VMD Tcl script that draws the C-alpha trace (Angstrom):
set ca {
  {-37.68 53.12 -36.88}
  {-37.68 51.50 -40.32}
  {-36.01 48.38 -38.94}
  {-38.59 48.26 -36.18}
  {-41.49 48.44 -38.66}
  {-39.89 45.71 -40.77}
  {-39.52 43.55 -37.66}
  {-43.17 44.09 -36.68}
  {-44.34 43.33 -40.22}
  {-42.26 40.16 -40.29}
  {-43.67 39.00 -36.99}
  {-47.24 39.65 -38.14}
  {-46.61 37.80 -41.39}
  {-45.11 34.85 -39.52}
  {-48.07 34.79 -37.11}
  {-50.55 34.72 -39.99}
  {-48.63 31.86 -41.64}
  {-48.50 29.93 -38.34}
  {-52.23 30.37 -37.70}
  {-53.02 29.29 -41.26}
  {-50.85 26.17 -40.92}
  {-52.42 25.26 -37.57}
  {-55.92 25.72 -38.99}
  {-55.06 23.58 -42.00}
  {-53.68 20.85 -39.75}
  {-56.74 20.93 -37.49}
  {-59.22 20.72 -40.36}
  {-57.33 18.34 -42.61}
  {-57.24 15.78 -39.80}
  {-61.07 15.77 -39.85}
  {-61.35 14.45 -43.37}
  {-61.07 10.82 -44.36}
  {-61.45 11.71 -48.06}
  {-63.24 9.91 -50.84}
  {-66.85 10.80 -50.11}
  {-69.36 13.63 -50.56}
  {-72.44 14.74 -48.65}
  {-75.85 16.01 -49.73}
  {-76.49 18.90 -47.31}
  {-80.08 19.89 -46.55}
  {-79.52 23.57 -45.78}
  {-83.22 24.50 -45.51}
  {-84.17 21.87 -42.93}
  {-83.90 24.00 -39.78}
  {-86.80 26.42 -39.18}
  {-86.19 27.75 -35.66}
  {-85.11 26.90 -32.14}
  {-85.83 27.29 -28.43}
  {-83.34 27.04 -25.56}
  {-83.25 26.34 -21.83}
  {-80.39 26.38 -19.31}
  {-80.58 23.21 -17.20}
  {-78.18 24.63 -14.62}
  {-75.73 21.70 -14.58}
  {-73.99 19.64 -17.26}
  {-74.71 16.22 -15.71}
  {-77.94 15.59 -17.63}
  {-78.16 13.19 -20.56}
  {-80.95 12.82 -23.10}
  {-83.37 9.91 -22.77}
  {-86.30 9.89 -25.16}
  {-88.44 12.50 -26.89}
  {-92.23 12.35 -27.13}
  {-94.82 14.67 -28.67}
  {-95.13 16.79 -25.52}
  {-91.44 17.11 -24.68}
  {-88.27 15.24 -23.75}
  {-87.04 13.08 -20.85}
  {-83.56 13.35 -19.36}
  {-81.59 11.36 -16.82}
  {-78.77 12.57 -14.59}
  {-75.33 10.99 -14.23}
  {-74.82 12.17 -10.64}
  {-78.39 11.67 -9.34}
  {-79.27 8.25 -10.73}
  {-82.92 8.20 -9.53}
  {-83.78 11.61 -11.00}
  {-86.01 11.90 -14.07}
  {-86.37 15.35 -15.64}
  {-89.12 16.17 -18.14}
  {-88.91 19.34 -20.22}
  {-91.94 20.37 -22.25}
  {-91.63 20.90 -26.01}
  {-91.65 24.69 -25.63}
  {-88.66 24.37 -23.27}
  {-90.41 26.50 -20.66}
  {-91.65 24.08 -17.99}
  {-89.67 21.35 -16.23}
  {-90.85 18.53 -13.98}
  {-88.50 16.58 -11.71}
  {-89.39 13.11 -10.43}
  {-87.31 11.11 -7.95}
  {-87.74 7.34 -7.90}
  {-87.48 5.72 -4.48}
  {-85.38 2.57 -4.74}
  {-85.97 0.09 -1.94}
  {-83.16 -1.53 0.04}
  {-83.47 -4.70 -2.03}
  {-83.22 -2.78 -5.31}
  {-79.44 -2.62 -5.41}
  {-78.69 0.16 -7.89}
  {-75.25 1.77 -7.83}
  {-73.91 5.10 -9.07}
  {-73.46 3.48 -12.50}
  {-77.24 3.41 -13.06}
  {-78.58 4.94 -16.30}
  {-82.21 5.69 -17.10}
  {-83.98 5.00 -20.40}
  {-87.46 6.02 -21.46}
  {-90.41 5.35 -23.72}
  {-93.79 7.06 -23.84}
  {-95.10 5.32 -20.71}
  {-92.17 3.83 -18.78}
  {-88.78 4.64 -17.36}
  {-86.15 1.88 -17.22}
  {-83.13 1.80 -14.93}
  {-80.12 -0.28 -15.96}
  {-77.05 -0.85 -13.81}
  {-74.45 -3.22 -15.23}
  {-72.16 -2.91 -12.23}
  {-74.47 -4.40 -9.60}
  {-76.08 -5.71 -11.93}
  {-79.74 -4.61 -11.74}
  {-82.55 -3.69 -14.11}
  {-85.95 -2.22 -13.26}
  {-88.98 -0.56 -14.77}
  {-91.39 2.06 -13.47}
  {-94.26 4.16 -14.74}
  {-93.56 7.72 -15.80}
  {-95.04 10.07 -13.19}
  {-94.82 7.55 -10.34}
  {-91.97 7.11 -7.91}
  {-91.52 3.37 -7.43}
  {-90.50 0.50 -9.65}
  {-93.17 -1.90 -10.84}
  {-90.62 -4.54 -11.93}
  {-87.11 -5.36 -10.76}
  {-84.66 -8.21 -11.21}
  {-80.98 -9.08 -10.97}
  {-79.33 -10.51 -14.13}
  {-76.61 -13.12 -13.69}
  {-74.05 -11.19 -15.77}
  {-72.42 -7.81 -15.49}
  {-72.82 -5.60 -18.54}
  {-71.36 -2.34 -19.84}
  {-74.26 -1.09 -21.99}
  {-77.93 -1.94 -22.31}
  {-81.25 -0.96 -23.81}
  {-84.90 -1.70 -23.03}
  {-87.29 -3.11 -25.62}
  {-90.99 -2.29 -25.85}
  {-91.73 -5.89 -24.77}
  {-90.18 -5.23 -21.36}
  {-87.06 -7.25 -22.18}
  {-83.50 -5.92 -22.22}
  {-80.61 -6.28 -24.62}
  {-77.24 -5.77 -22.95}
  {-73.61 -5.78 -24.02}
  {-71.01 -7.67 -21.99}
  {-67.44 -8.88 -22.36}
  {-67.05 -12.60 -22.95}
  {-64.81 -13.75 -20.05}
  {-63.13 -16.44 -22.14}
  {-62.57 -14.88 -25.56}
  {-62.45 -11.25 -24.31}
  {-64.68 -9.63 -26.90}
  {-67.96 -7.70 -26.81}
  {-71.22 -9.65 -27.03}
  {-74.89 -8.65 -27.20}
  {-77.39 -10.82 -25.39}
  {-81.09 -10.61 -24.64}
  {-82.12 -10.80 -21.00}
  {-85.61 -12.25 -20.48}
  {-87.63 -11.31 -17.45}
  {-86.51 -14.50 -15.74}
  {-83.20 -14.52 -13.90}
  {-81.34 -17.00 -16.09}
  {-79.19 -15.85 -19.00}
  {-80.89 -16.37 -22.33}
  {-78.93 -18.30 -24.95}
  {-79.61 -15.66 -27.61}
  {-76.39 -13.77 -28.27}
  {-74.62 -11.88 -31.02}
  {-70.83 -11.58 -31.11}
  {-69.92 -8.08 -32.27}
  {-67.45 -8.20 -35.20}
  {-63.99 -6.85 -34.48}
  {-60.71 -6.44 -36.39}
  {-57.73 -6.23 -34.03}
  {-59.00 -6.89 -30.53}
  {-62.48 -7.50 -29.24}
  {-63.14 -4.82 -26.62}
  {-62.08 -1.34 -27.79}
  {-62.32 -2.10 -31.50}
  {-66.02 -3.03 -31.30}
  {-67.05 -0.17 -29.01}
  {-70.16 1.66 -30.17}
  {-73.73 2.82 -29.51}
  {-76.67 0.47 -29.03}
  {-80.07 1.79 -30.20}
  {-83.60 0.43 -30.46}
  {-86.12 1.45 -33.11}
  {-89.70 0.63 -32.04}
  {-91.01 1.73 -35.46}
  {-89.02 -0.97 -37.25}
  {-88.67 -3.37 -34.29}
  {-84.95 -3.69 -34.76}
  {-81.69 -2.88 -32.99}
  {-78.94 -0.68 -34.40}
  {-75.32 -0.79 -33.30}
  {-73.14 2.08 -34.54}
  {-69.36 1.73 -34.22}
  {-67.34 4.64 -32.84}
  {-64.05 4.12 -34.66}
  {-64.97 2.94 -38.17}
  {-67.71 3.24 -40.75}
  {-69.79 0.27 -39.67}
  {-73.29 -0.06 -38.25}
  {-75.32 -3.24 -37.75}
  {-79.05 -3.84 -37.95}
  {-80.47 -6.79 -35.96}
  {-83.95 -8.00 -35.16}
  {-85.08 -8.41 -31.55}
  {-83.93 -12.05 -31.52}
  {-80.40 -10.73 -32.27}
  {-80.35 -12.14 -35.78}
  {-78.35 -9.92 -38.15}
  {-80.47 -8.24 -40.82}
  {-77.59 -6.45 -42.56}
  {-74.27 -4.68 -42.07}
  {-74.36 -1.03 -43.13}
  {-71.67 1.55 -43.67}
  {-71.56 5.24 -42.92}
  {-70.53 7.66 -45.67}
  {-66.85 7.96 -44.81}
  {-64.14 5.57 -45.97}
  {-62.76 4.63 -42.54}
  {-63.07 0.88 -42.92}
  {-60.40 0.16 -40.28}
  {-59.94 1.77 -36.88}
  {-56.58 3.25 -35.88}
  {-56.53 1.69 -32.41}
  {-53.28 0.81 -30.67}
  {-53.76 -1.38 -27.61}
  {-51.19 -2.30 -24.96}
  {-51.47 -5.12 -22.41}
  {-50.75 -4.12 -18.82}
  {-51.13 -7.71 -17.66}
  {-52.98 -10.86 -18.74}
  {-56.36 -9.42 -17.79}
  {-55.93 -5.70 -18.48}
  {-55.58 -3.78 -21.73}
  {-55.40 -0.06 -22.37}
  {-55.31 2.29 -25.34}
  {-51.87 3.64 -26.27}
  {-53.41 6.91 -27.50}
  {-56.86 8.38 -28.03}
  {-58.17 6.90 -31.30}
  {-59.90 8.93 -33.97}
  {-63.65 8.85 -33.43}
  {-65.68 8.52 -36.62}
  {-69.26 8.45 -35.27}
  {-69.76 10.41 -32.04}
  {-73.53 10.37 -31.33}
  {-76.58 8.69 -32.82}
  {-80.32 8.35 -32.41}
  {-83.33 6.86 -34.21}
  {-86.69 8.30 -35.14}
  {-89.34 6.56 -37.22}
  {-87.58 4.51 -39.85}
  {-84.34 6.50 -39.87}
  {-80.95 6.48 -38.19}
  {-79.26 9.80 -37.39}
  {-75.48 9.76 -36.94}
  {-73.29 12.62 -35.76}
  {-70.14 12.19 -37.84}
  {-66.82 13.86 -36.98}
  {-65.34 13.49 -40.47}
  {-65.50 16.12 -43.19}
  {-66.50 15.25 -46.76}
  {-64.58 16.33 -49.86}
  {-67.31 18.79 -50.88}
  {-67.51 20.57 -47.52}
  {-65.92 23.86 -46.52}
  {-63.41 23.45 -43.67}
  {-64.30 26.75 -41.98}
  {-68.02 25.95 -42.02}
  {-67.39 22.39 -40.82}
  {-65.40 23.67 -37.84}
  {-68.46 25.63 -36.62}
  {-71.12 22.93 -36.93}
  {-71.94 19.32 -36.13}
  {-72.96 17.30 -39.18}
  {-75.77 14.74 -38.92}
  {-75.98 12.00 -41.57}
  {-79.33 10.28 -42.12}
  {-79.77 6.64 -43.15}
  {-82.87 4.54 -43.89}
  {-83.12 1.73 -41.35}
  {-84.89 -0.54 -43.85}
  {-81.77 -1.03 -45.98}
  {-79.03 1.20 -44.49}
  {-79.03 3.56 -47.49}
  {-77.74 7.11 -47.03}
  {-80.43 9.75 -47.56}
  {-79.05 13.23 -46.73}
  {-77.18 15.30 -44.13}
  {-77.79 18.52 -42.23}
  {-75.82 20.91 -40.01}
  {-76.42 21.70 -36.34}
  {-74.75 25.00 -35.43}
  {-72.29 25.11 -32.51}
  {-73.60 26.88 -29.41}
  {-71.19 29.18 -27.60}
  {-68.33 27.47 -29.46}
  {-69.42 24.09 -28.11}
  {-70.21 20.94 -30.09}
  {-73.27 18.85 -29.33}
  {-73.03 16.40 -26.44}
  {-76.20 14.43 -27.17}
  {-79.29 14.35 -29.38}
  {-82.73 12.75 -29.70}
  {-85.38 13.30 -32.34}
  {-89.15 13.01 -32.47}
  {-91.05 14.00 -35.59}
  {-90.28 17.62 -36.42}
  {-88.28 18.26 -33.24}
  {-84.58 17.65 -32.72}
  {-83.43 18.02 -29.09}
  {-79.72 18.71 -28.70}
  {-77.58 19.04 -25.57}
  {-74.63 21.42 -25.36}
  {-73.31 20.75 -21.86}
  {-75.91 22.29 -19.54}
  {-77.93 23.89 -22.36}
  {-80.80 22.11 -24.11}
  {-81.94 23.37 -27.51}
  {-84.94 22.17 -29.50}
  {-84.63 22.70 -33.23}
  {-87.81 22.73 -35.30}
  {-87.40 20.90 -38.59}
  {-89.32 21.41 -41.82}
  {-91.18 18.09 -41.78}
  {-92.52 18.44 -45.34}
  {-89.04 19.21 -46.66}
  {-87.68 16.26 -44.69}
  {-90.23 13.93 -46.29}
  {-89.24 15.27 -49.71}
  {-85.57 14.55 -48.99}
  {-86.36 11.01 -47.86}
  {-88.13 10.24 -51.13}
  {-85.13 11.24 -53.28}
  {-82.38 8.83 -54.29}
  {-78.77 10.03 -54.21}
}
mol new
graphics top color blue
foreach p $ca { graphics top sphere $p radius 0.5 }
foreach p [lrange $ca 0 end-1] q [lrange $ca 1 end] { graphics top cylinder $p $q radius 0.2 }
display resetview
């Protein structure tokens, strides 16, 4: 009996050690080291939640009265959820036979319009929120892999240069021809995976933001694609850890999944909000494992302002976010949560220098 108890105790002790080691490995891999955060713990005031039923929705744009969402599997569906997260309105746009959108179509929104962008066909179109047909449609001469609509009705898209094989931003005018305005996205090792990131538009500052996934770089450009400045996120990941293999002359692939530094981002007013996956030196590993951290930067000069935590929901990290004023809308799979922020406290944080 004594030997049995000793055996059980030894097994329990070994299990505790193993769990502790695994936890340490999982959390230590999140930290790039060499930076600290200023956490705004009192920013969140409350929340509301709605179950959307399926996890194929993605966030579009937030307005005073609510938030717009698109759907990956039903490309002509626009969903509006009111700010109380109680009422939903579904609108289906009727694409004509000549409007050649494919399953790769994504919807974007502003306060009055919905924009459909399909880089595979390629096609772009614009309609009025609440109506069911496009008011404008045209076919660009290039295929693109990401795009965004400007308040002027123009589009900025990202495509792969067929000669040099790197990512390029270009502005598509309303005419069919390709505009000569272009911006070659900086890269380190190779030009496609290394420069992958998120393209955003800030109407308040009339500029474009491009946030890199795999290193601490974001770019600010004006609407003519002239670079205003190169900014850096808090972490010290100045180089990505990508390993790329060539399958043939025209095809490359990643050897392994690279470490993502910046996972999601959005803009509101004059500020950039970045969901970072890296833990700072002054953060607690157990707390960090249960939240998503959002870092806030001033768009005017790229300066870091503060950070705040968004709690995991049902052990799930956020899958998308948009912000409007005192409301932060966050997706967790099929669940949409609106967090109410202390706007006065937020303004106080913005005025401080760290």
